[in-house]
C-alpha positions as CSV (number, residue, x, y, z in Angstrom):
1,M,98.7,136.0,103.7
2,T,101.0,134.6,101.2
3,A,101.4,131.0,100.2
4,P,104.4,129.1,101.4
5,R,107.5,129.0,99.1
6,T,108.3,125.8,97.5
7,Q,111.8,124.6,96.7
8,E,111.5,125.4,93.2
9,A,110.4,129.0,93.9
10,Q,113.5,129.4,96.1
11,G,115.8,128.2,93.1
12,E,116.7,124.8,94.8
13,E,116.4,121.4,92.9
14,Q,114.0,119.1,94.3
15,P,115.4,115.6,95.4
16,F,115.4,112.9,92.9
17,R,112.5,110.5,93.5
18,L,112.7,107.3,91.4
19,W,109.0,106.1,91.1
20,P,107.7,109.5,89.5
21,A,110.8,109.7,87.3
22,L,109.9,106.1,86.0
23,Q,106.3,106.9,85.4
24,E,107.3,110.1,83.5
25,A,109.7,108.0,81.3
26,V,107.0,105.5,80.6
27,R,104.3,108.2,80.0
28,G,106.5,110.6,78.1
29,S,106.8,114.3,78.6
30,R,107.9,117.3,76.6
31,Q,111.2,118.7,78.1
32,D,114.5,120.0,77.5
33,F,116.9,117.0,78.8
34,T,119.9,119.4,78.6
35,A,118.4,121.7,81.4
36,G,118.1,119.3,84.2
37,P,120.4,116.8,86.0
38,I,122.1,114.4,83.8
39,G,121.2,111.3,85.8
40,R,117.5,112.1,85.4
41,A,117.9,112.5,81.5
42,I,119.7,109.2,81.3
43,L,116.9,107.6,83.1
44,L,114.1,109.2,81.0
45,L,115.8,108.2,77.9
46,A,117.1,104.7,78.9
47,V,113.6,103.4,80.3
48,P,111.8,103.4,76.8
49,M,114.9,101.7,75.2
50,V,114.9,98.9,77.8
51,L,111.0,98.5,77.4
52,E,111.6,98.2,73.7
53,T,114.3,95.4,74.1
54,V,111.9,93.6,76.3
55,M,109.0,93.9,73.8
56,E,111.5,92.6,71.1
57,S,112.3,89.6,73.5
58,I,108.6,88.7,73.8
59,F,108.4,89.0,70.0
60,A,111.3,86.5,69.8
61,V,109.6,84.1,72.1
62,L,106.9,83.7,69.7
63,E,109.0,83.7,66.5
64,L,111.7,81.2,67.5
65,P,109.6,78.3,68.7
66,L,107.2,78.7,65.7
67,A,110.3,78.5,63.4
68,Y,111.7,75.5,64.8
69,V,108.1,73.6,64.9
70,L,107.5,74.7,61.2
71,A,111.1,73.8,60.0
72,H,111.7,70.4,61.7
73,P,108.8,68.6,63.0
74,L,106.5,69.7,60.3
75,G,109.3,69.3,57.7
76,M,108.8,72.7,56.0
77,G,112.5,73.6,56.2
78,P,113.6,77.1,55.3
79,Q,110.1,77.9,54.1
80,G,108.8,77.1,57.6
81,V,111.2,79.8,59.1
82,F,110.2,82.4,56.7
83,L,106.6,81.5,57.4
84,S,107.2,81.9,61.1
85,E,108.6,85.5,60.3
86,A,105.3,86.4,58.5
87,V,103.1,84.9,61.2
88,A,105.1,86.7,64.0
89,F,105.1,90.2,62.2
90,S,101.5,89.9,61.4
91,S,100.7,89.1,65.0
92,L,102.7,92.1,66.1
93,A,100.8,94.3,63.3
94,V,97.5,93.1,64.9
95,V,98.6,93.9,68.4
96,S,99.7,97.4,67.1
97,V,96.3,97.9,65.5
98,V,94.6,97.0,68.6
99,V,96.6,99.4,70.7
100,F,96.3,102.3,68.1
101,R,92.5,101.8,68.0
102,K,92.2,102.0,71.9
103,G,93.1,105.7,71.2
104,R,94.8,106.3,74.5
105,W,97.3,108.2,72.4
106,K,94.8,110.8,71.5
107,L,94.4,111.9,75.1
108,R,98.0,113.2,75.2
109,E,98.7,116.7,74.1
110,V,102.2,117.3,72.5
């Protein structure tokens, strides 16, 4: 008795499914983006860029109010703005170290 043939085995493309494609875009995978459908390639490349933009926005949510408070109410002026840059980048570095030390990246094979 032989196993039933799948669509891939018959040479047909599988239908596009959004949720698995989004999961793959976030997790990452090694593939040739020129071999498949262009819409899937655009999605897989665009999702990480959108996530990066969102993370930059979260960074700005910390930095901008801190710059205002240090510059005006505390009277530090331009030095307060530069200090807010240092605090924001330092907090980003701490978060990056925590994520790096968690080590989930070690489990992925490249």
